C-alpha positions as CSV (number, residue, x, y, z in Angstrom):
1,X,56.2,-12.1,14.9
2,X,54.1,-12.8,18.1
3,X,53.7,-16.7,19.0
4,X,50.2,-18.0,18.7
5,X,48.7,-19.7,21.6
6,X,45.7,-21.2,23.0
7,X,45.1,-18.1,25.0
8,X,45.6,-16.1,21.7
9,X,43.4,-18.0,19.5
10,X,40.7,-18.4,22.6
11,X,40.5,-14.5,22.6
12,X,40.1,-14.2,18.7
13,X,37.5,-16.7,18.8
14,X,35.9,-15.0,21.6
15,X,35.9,-11.8,19.8
16,X,34.8,-13.5,16.6
17,X,31.9,-15.0,18.8
18,X,30.6,-11.3,20.0
19,X,30.9,-9.8,16.3
20,X,28.6,-12.6,15.0
21,X,26.4,-12.2,18.0
22,X,26.0,-8.5,17.1
23,X,25.8,-9.3,13.4
24,X,22.7,-11.6,14.5
25,X,20.9,-9.1,16.5
26,X,21.6,-6.5,13.7
27,X,19.6,-9.2,11.2
28,X,16.9,-9.6,13.9
29,X,16.1,-5.8,14.1
30,X,16.3,-5.8,10.0
31,X,14.0,-8.5,9.9
32,X,11.4,-6.9,12.6
33,X,11.7,-3.3,10.4
34,X,11.0,-5.4,7.3
35,X,7.9,-6.9,9.0
36,X,6.6,-3.8,10.3
37,X,7.2,-2.4,6.4
38,X,5.3,-5.1,5.3
39,X,2.6,-4.6,7.4
40,X,2.3,-0.6,6.5
41,X,2.7,-1.6,3.2
42,X,-0.5,-4.0,3.4
43,X,-2.2,-1.2,5.0
44,X,-1.9,1.2,2.3
45,X,-2.8,-1.4,0.0
46,X,-5.9,-2.2,1.8
47,X,-6.7,1.9,1.8
48,X,-6.0,2.1,-2.0
49,X,-8.6,-0.9,-2.7
50,X,-11.0,0.8,-0.6
51,X,-10.8,4.6,-2.2
52,X,-10.8,2.5,-5.6
53,X,-14.0,0.8,-4.5
54,X,-15.6,4.3,-3.3
55,X,-14.5,5.8,-6.6
56,X,-16.2,3.3,-8.8
57,X,-19.5,3.5,-6.7
58,X,-19.5,7.0,-7.5
59,X,-18.6,6.5,-11.2
60,X,-21.4,4.2,-11.4
61,X,-23.8,6.7,-9.5
62,X,-22.9,9.3,-11.7
63,X,-23.3,7.5,-14.6
64,X,-27.0,6.7,-13.3
65,X,-27.4,10.4,-12.8
66,X,-26.1,11.5,-16.5
67,X,-28.4,9.0,-17.6
68,X,-31.4,10.3,-16.1
69,X,-30.5,13.5,-17.0
70,X,-30.3,12.8,-20.4
71,X,-33.7,10.8,-20.5
72,X,-35.3,14.1,-18.9
73,X,-33.5,16.3,-21.7
74,X,-34.7,14.2,-24.4
75,X,-38.3,14.1,-22.7
76,X,-38.5,17.8,-22.3
77,X,-37.1,18.3,-26.0
78,X,-39.8,16.1,-27.5
79,X,-42.5,17.8,-25.3
80,X,-41.1,21.2,-26.8
81,X,-41.3,19.8,-30.3
82,X,-45.3,19.2,-30.2
83,X,-46.1,22.2,-28.0
84,X,-47.3,24.9,-30.2
85,X,-45.4,28.2,-30.2
86,X,-47.4,31.2,-29.8
């Protein structure tokens, strides 16, 4: 069995320190990627809200158009009832 010396312990701690530094670098990279992903997710959410708002606006406009068409159809139907048929 190898004798445990201060030099051996120093080398082990040096290697351990390098590994911990590597893990911290990886953690920083993951954190940066998560922040980028979060930013993208916020952008997609905003796009969906914009699409939803546009769809609501179009739906309201279609409802108004349909209402006007129904009123016109009712007026035309009422007019034809009272016109004499030849």
